[in-house]
C-alpha angles and dihedrals in degrees: 000000000000091000090051092052090049091049092048092050093049092049089048092051091049092049093049098043095088090050090052092049090051090050091049092049092048091050092052088048087055088072089073115092117229098198135026139187116211114196111199120186102142121118091205112111093211092050091047090048093049091049090051093045092052093042091054092044091053089048091052088052090056106266123136104237125206120186126200113196116201137176113347092349086069084074089075087072096055121108087223095052115134110174137173114278114235128218140266096034097028095229131130124236087248091056088050091051090051089051090051091052091050088051090057101269122139131227135187134173120234116270088245096051102082097037091053098044135059090253134100134203090265090061090065123095118254113280096027115114136182115263121232117215096234093052093047094046089051091055092046091051096044108107090209093060120071116214123214124184129203 
């Protein structure tokens, strides 16, 4: 009877091995983030550029990317924006933002941006909204959404 029990246990382990491997792969996959919030407030062109490069790269890797533009970074969302092109691709942070929007990302300017500037909602490029504090706080507190600040 002991040999039968050993044989049964071995057969069970062999049968369950593929399921364990799938569970292990799934748990490793769980380290990936499905949705991110990128908060950009820097007026530095290189910092803005890096935030947009990383945002676009995360989108390419399958993340839903939400961008919150505050202070002078809000200017990236203006129709009149003309920024400095960055090497090596010779594109501006604003052009990278537009690419992110075309790829399905979202962007909003801070609730304080328009009332504290000479700009109106009509000055924003298509697809950019105005963030409301409860919505943004909800994203920041959501454990499923990873937040990055630049």
